[in-house]
C-alpha positions as CSV (number, residue, x, y, z in Angstrom):
1,M,201.9,-52.5,10.4
2,I,201.7,-55.0,13.2
3,E,203.6,-54.2,16.4
4,L,205.1,-57.2,18.1
5,E,205.9,-57.6,21.8
6,Q,209.6,-58.2,22.7
7,P,211.8,-60.1,23.1
8,S,211.3,-61.4,19.6
9,L,213.6,-62.9,16.9
10,G,213.6,-61.6,13.3
11,M,214.9,-64.0,10.7
12,N,215.4,-62.3,7.4
13,S,216.0,-63.9,4.0
14,H,219.4,-63.5,2.5
15,H,217.8,-62.0,-0.6
16,D,218.4,-58.3,-0.9
17,H,215.1,-57.6,-2.5
18,H,213.0,-58.5,0.5
19,V,211.6,-56.8,3.5
20,H,213.8,-56.9,6.6
21,V,212.4,-56.9,10.1
22,Q,214.2,-55.7,13.2
23,M,213.5,-57.3,16.6
24,W,215.2,-57.7,20.0
25,N,217.5,-60.2,18.1
26,T,217.7,-60.2,14.3
27,G,219.7,-62.1,11.8
28,N,220.0,-62.6,8.1
29,V,219.8,-66.3,7.3
30,P,222.4,-67.5,4.8
31,A,221.2,-69.7,1.9
32,S,223.4,-72.5,3.3
33,K,221.5,-72.9,6.6
34,S,219.5,-76.1,7.1
35,A,216.2,-76.3,8.9
36,A,218.0,-78.0,11.8
37,E,220.5,-75.2,12.0
38,I,217.7,-72.6,11.9
39,A,215.9,-74.4,14.7
40,E,219.1,-74.5,16.8
41,W,219.6,-70.8,16.1
42,I,216.1,-70.1,17.4
43,R,216.7,-72.3,20.5
44,L,220.0,-70.5,21.4
45,V,218.4,-67.1,21.1
46,A,215.3,-68.1,23.1
47,V,217.2,-69.5,26.1
48,S,219.3,-66.3,26.2
49,A,216.2,-64.0,26.1
50,P,214.9,-62.4,29.3
51,G,212.6,-65.0,30.8
52,G,214.2,-67.8,28.8
53,R,211.7,-67.7,25.9
54,L,210.7,-65.5,22.9
55,K,207.3,-63.9,22.4
56,N,207.6,-64.1,18.6
57,V,209.8,-65.4,15.8
58,V,209.3,-63.8,12.4
59,F,210.3,-65.4,9.2
60,S,210.5,-62.6,6.6
61,C,211.2,-64.4,3.3
62,H,209.7,-66.0,0.3
63,G,207.2,-68.9,0.7
64,A,205.1,-71.4,-1.1
65,P,202.3,-73.7,-0.1
66,G,203.7,-75.7,2.9
67,Q,207.2,-74.2,2.5
68,V,209.1,-71.4,4.2
69,L,211.9,-70.5,1.7
70,I,214.6,-69.4,4.1
71,G,218.1,-70.9,4.2
72,R,217.8,-74.2,2.4
73,G,214.1,-74.2,3.0
74,I,211.7,-75.6,5.7
75,G,209.0,-78.1,4.6
76,L,206.9,-80.8,6.1
77,S,209.8,-83.2,6.3
78,D,211.9,-80.6,8.3
79,I,209.4,-79.9,11.0
80,S,210.8,-82.5,13.5
81,A,214.0,-80.4,13.7
82,F,211.9,-77.8,15.5
83,S,210.9,-80.2,18.4
84,R,214.0,-78.9,20.2
85,L,212.0,-75.7,20.8
86,V,210.0,-77.5,23.5
87,V,211.9,-78.1,26.7
88,A,210.3,-80.0,29.6
89,G,207.0,-79.7,27.8
90,Q,207.1,-75.9,27.6
91,P,207.5,-74.0,24.3
92,L,210.5,-71.7,24.0
93,V,208.5,-69.5,21.5
94,A,205.0,-68.2,22.0
95,K,204.2,-67.4,18.3
96,F,205.7,-67.9,14.9
97,W,204.9,-65.4,12.1
98,F,205.4,-66.7,8.5
99,R,205.4,-63.3,6.8
100,C,205.8,-65.0,3.4
101,C,203.6,-65.9,0.4
102,Q,201.1,-68.7,0.6
103,V,202.6,-70.8,3.4
104,A,199.1,-71.9,4.6
105,L,197.6,-72.4,1.2
106,I,195.9,-75.7,0.3
107,P,196.7,-76.0,-3.4
108,T,194.4,-77.4,-6.0
109,V,197.2,-79.6,-7.4
110,T,197.4,-82.7,-5.2
111,S,201.1,-83.1,-5.8
112,S,201.9,-79.7,-4.1
113,P,202.6,-79.5,-0.4
114,D,199.5,-78.8,1.7
115,G,200.0,-75.5,3.6
116,N,197.3,-76.3,6.2
117,V,199.0,-79.5,7.2
118,F,202.4,-77.9,7.3
119,C,201.2,-75.0,9.6
120,S,199.2,-77.3,11.8
121,R,202.1,-79.7,12.4
122,F,204.5,-76.9,12.9
123,A,202.3,-75.5,15.7
124,Q,201.9,-79.0,17.2
125,T,205.6,-79.7,17.1
126,T,206.6,-76.3,18.6
127,K,203.6,-76.0,21.0
128,A,203.4,-72.4,19.7
129,Y,200.9,-70.4,17.7
130,V,201.6,-70.0,14.0
131,V,200.3,-67.2,11.8
132,A,200.4,-67.6,8.0
133,S,198.7,-66.4,4.9
134,T,197.1,-68.3,2.0
135,E,197.8,-65.6,-0.5
136,Y,200.7,-63.7,-2.1
137,Q,202.2,-61.1,0.2
138,W,203.3,-57.8,-1.5
139,S,205.7,-55.3,-0.1
140,V,208.2,-52.8,-1.2
141,P,211.8,-53.9,-0.3
142,R,212.8,-52.0,2.9
143,T,213.8,-52.3,6.5
144,L,210.9,-51.9,8.8
145,A,210.9,-50.0,12.1
146,F,211.9,-51.9,15.2
147,G,209.4,-54.4,16.4
148,Q,207.1,-54.2,13.4
149,I,206.0,-56.5,10.6
150,D,204.0,-55.6,7.5
151,G,200.3,-56.2,7.5
152,F,199.0,-59.2,5.6
153,E,197.1,-59.6,2.3
154,G,194.3,-62.1,1.8
155,L,193.2,-64.9,4.1
156,V,195.4,-65.2,7.3
157,L,195.1,-68.2,9.6
158,S,196.3,-68.6,13.1
159,Y,197.0,-72.1,14.3
160,A,196.9,-73.0,18.0
161,P,199.5,-75.2,19.7
162,N,197.2,-78.2,19.3
163,G,197.2,-77.6,15.5
164,S,193.6,-76.4,15.2
165,I,192.8,-73.0,13.5
166,S,192.3,-70.6,16.4
167,W,191.2,-67.6,14.3
168,Q,191.1,-66.4,10.7
169,H,190.7,-63.1,9.0
170,R,190.5,-62.0,5.4
171,Y,192.4,-58.8,4.7
172,R,192.2,-56.9,1.5
173,S,194.3,-58.5,-1.3
174,G,196.9,-56.7,-3.4
175,W,196.2,-56.0,-7.1
176,F,197.9,-55.0,-10.3
177,T,197.0,-51.6,-11.8
178,S,197.5,-53.0,-15.3
179,P,196.8,-56.6,-16.3
180,T,200.0,-56.7,-18.4
181,S,202.6,-54.7,-16.6
182,G,201.4,-52.1,-14.1
183,P,202.9,-51.9,-10.6
184,Y,201.5,-54.0,-7.9
185,E,199.5,-52.0,-5.4
186,T,199.3,-53.1,-1.8
187,P,196.6,-52.5,0.7
188,D,198.9,-51.0,3.4
């Protein structure tokens, strides 16, 4: 588990079968919410936080290369909506955690969105750090303890506010115990 400094915002998927985080402020994002509505939600919570900004925003949902599958989805064409999270040149959020599958993956199929470009531009637009994985993330559906997120599987990248990769770490990947049907084992 990873312990996050507060005040933080947890944004949980509306799917019942997913891991739910609990932060200083937490919400379940309805499937009908647009990226612009999600960005405004974050802005309103940030300006009401002690000190007028959030340490972390956690997206706990499904993902795909270059896509955060929460609400109606957040992709490359939606990033500009998050520019409202920078006020007078200062970010309202220090770090975004995409605790979802493959958001930072650069796929081999050229028609698929590029996760590296998505995460880099998201960091540049929000002037915040962005942490995302290139691999599938496996967890048992549950509600986590206050202020915690699951550990990651596979290669995890952190993007600096200028869009460059500031650090990377390869964690152990999950695995199937049977190639045809066995349960999926996680490293945590």
